[in-house]
Structure formats: C-alpha cells, structure tokens
C-alpha angles and dihedrals in degrees: 000000000000119000134193136185127249121192119234126186136198128238091257086059095247117140117246134200111290121252124232125243119209122202107232133171116263114239113219123227093242091059095258126119127240130213093226116103116221125193115243119192114232112187122215126221116318112282116226114234123244091248091064099043121057118205110199112235095012095093127045123236093255092052092048090051092048091047093049091046088053091051092051094048091052094049097043113094114240092228096053107119100155113132121236092244093067097041122102109260112217114229093006135080119261117269116261124216115245109244120201115257120239115244115268115251140178096056125152118287096232135116101275134105089255090075136066090249107046125174108267097233092052092062097040101053114135101238089197093072115115118259136170120250091215092055092051091048091054090055097042090051087065089064088054091053090050090052090049090055090048090052092047092052090052095051095031093233132135093342095152093054094046094047092050091055092049093045092054090047093053090049091052093048090064087073104038106134099194101065115132132168093254093053090049093053094044093048093052091212090142091055130083096278093052131051095343089059085065106041093041095053111089091197092067118090113269095243092053090051090048094048093048092048091049092054090046094055092045095049095045087059091043096247097156099141107112094196110118091212096049110148092019123115116210120198132179120232141173124225128211091277089056091247115144121233141170125246120200126200137164116269104243089209095055104117100203102059113135125210115240097205098104135095123246132018098307110182094338122118127215108264097021109157139207134185097218135021093244087062089061087059091052091054096041096247095119137005106213130076093209111359119096097215124059125184147114133259111275091000098076132221120327100186143005134194122220104219143140127272103122097280121148092249121154120201117196097157103244092030124052135182107204128186125218121217129282116269133189133244094007092302118126118228125252089259092053091048089056090058093047088053093051088051090054093043092048090225121148124237134217115251124207124180125212133213084231089080111103112251090230090057097046133019088185096068118112118251090237137008124352132310133197110234103180139259125326129195121222107235104169148335142211135205108239098178125015097196096056093030090235110176127185118206129205116221128184123196114252114248126248095044127124114262121272109275101229107119143027128023091323094058119126131241092056125211089261091052091050092051091049089048091054089056090050090051089049092050092050092047094050093049094049 
C-alpha cells in the first residue's frame, strides 16, 4: 500500500509532525467494490502544541516572557480585583500588616537626645557639618571596648585585661583634640551604650565608673578643650627687682566657668584633678586663688585645701586634723570663723589635696597639682593657741564615697595628665 505525507499546522502557526495517508479500497454505496483507490487520512497520536512544550534554546527570552505573560492574562479572571498584599503567597508566610510601635519609655534621665529632657545643643546639631571618618572610628571603638568589658563581666573572663584597656582609653580621651558636637552625636557615647553603660554598672571598677562619669559630665556641657589652662589668662610681668614673673587670671569671656559658692560635691567627681589652684576656681571646686578655706558669712565653709605651709595638720586619709589661720588678739580670722560656722551647721565641706603636702606627712597627696577627694564632716575642734585663736578641726570622710585615688591603677593624676602637666610647666617657664 502506497503512502504519502501531508503537512498540518497549528493555530499558533508552528509546524507539527506530519500525518500518514493509507491507500484503501473505496466501498461503493450499492455494496459493491470499486477498483479505484481513494486516500483516507489516519492521524497519529495527539501532537502537543508549542505553547505546552518548551524547547530550550528555540525561543528567545523576550518571546518566552511575552508567551508567559499571555498565558497569565488568559487564565486571570477579569473580575479579580484582589490586591497582591491580601493574596496567599505560595512557599512564603503571609504578609503581616505593620503596626505602629508604641513610644519607648523608661529611658535614662540624663541630658541626651535619648531622654525626654535632652540638652538643647544635642538635638540641634547641624549634621551637615564636616567630620573625619577616622576621628569617628576612634570614638566608636570606645563603645566596642565598653561592650568587651560588659561581656567579660558576664562570663567572668579576662576582666582585668579588658578593664585596663578601657581605663587607658578613658584617660587618653581627656586629651583628644578633635572632639566636635557632630562627632559626639554620631558616636552615641552620651547615650546608653556609651559612658552610661560604664558608670551605671556596679560590676565595673570604681575608678572606671568615675572616669566615664567625668567625661560624660564634661561632654554634656561641651567641655571639649583638652588644654589644662583653658579659661586661664597668663601675662608676663616684672617686679621691682626687674625679675620677670607670670600672672594668671580667669578669662572673663570663658563661658564654662562654674561658681564655687555651693554646698556638696556639685558636678565634681571623686579624683578630679587640676594642675594649678586657679583651675579649681574655673571649675567650681574651690573659690580662692591662694587661701585654703573658702566659704561665705553665716553659710560656713564650702571647701578646704590640704597643703603645706607649716600648719599642724594631720592627714590620715578618711580622718583629717586641719588648722585654721592665725588670728590676732584672741580673735579668729574670717576663714576660721567659716569653719566654726560649718561645724555649727553640720554641713560637710569639699576636701582637695595638694602636691605641696610633704610626702612624709601624707601618703594621700597627689604627685602633682590638686585633686578632689570627696566630702568630709566636721566632727570637732580644739583651740591650740588662745593668743592667735588657732583652732584645729577634726574632719571625717562622709560614708558611701569611692576610695581616695592616691595609688594603683586608679591613681590621679594619670600618666596622660602628668605628661600634659609637663607641657604646661614648660610653657610657663618659657614665657617667664
């Protein structure tokens, strides 16, 4: 039986597999048979259309995309107006509506933008100001050191090493000369993960907590100048013997001067240090450039300085015997009267120790300059000499304060402060 091929095409215009034609005998209507052969089409198995079978490489990406889009359009109901956000997502969790977060509460009550009462400058910093990436990295690295110490405390591992590294960093930060308001804001050191994470953590050494608190207080008031003589004016003079000398006075235009006529510690921190007595006036620790007792009439003494001068003072650390000044004709001086008033008022006084104390008389003295060592109560007094009205007062350190920072790693002044002090002495000597 002879066969021949006939071409057949689909409705997309793509060619399909040809069908086969068999030659069969034609059956006549009258039941007879004819001798003429007539072709009859016998289709083979159903041929899949091109849209159901993908042949890799036969269609370009643009055609495949157009074809897939056509399929989706044909199968999508015309009346389907459901948004994609509310549809079920196959192989993925359903979308959740974003609820508004409640405002964060219970934050620290300190002067940062994290609180309900932030410092005004902190919230008004122009973030478009220029800043150096390296300077910011230096500050941000401090937060890493703080977190390392927190982790060490939690697992009780390598605490001493971690604390020593952080301690050195805090001492160095006192003399960073690149601090600006925008760097302080970007570093977030005034926020909970910064200095507060140190001085609020009772598991940290007391000196670390004090140093972090000291930096925190300085930076919140924008005291970023590392110069030990900031706010101090130095002038050269000549005496009657034609010998030159330096005079030091407070700069009247210095905006951060603090008055010293208050009771208690104020914003001072245990162990805070100064190179010269006039610097204590600038920061409100003491109110006299030379006198050792500062106070006001009927309000008593606010602060005293343990120094040299041949007085019969006794320094035992937490207990002090401190002499007033020499009067005349059985009458005490104004300074001694302030101490007597404080005794009657039962008010504590601030105590600063000076390096002028002889080492043999006090092991608690700082090696250089002056240091704030806390509050002391006046518990008694005695009259040493009636003619000069010389009184000696007994003072005891108020409980609940950090130890005096006179030895060990926690001692003040620090190595960095001593190095800066040498530069100050060199400057004063060269200008004399």
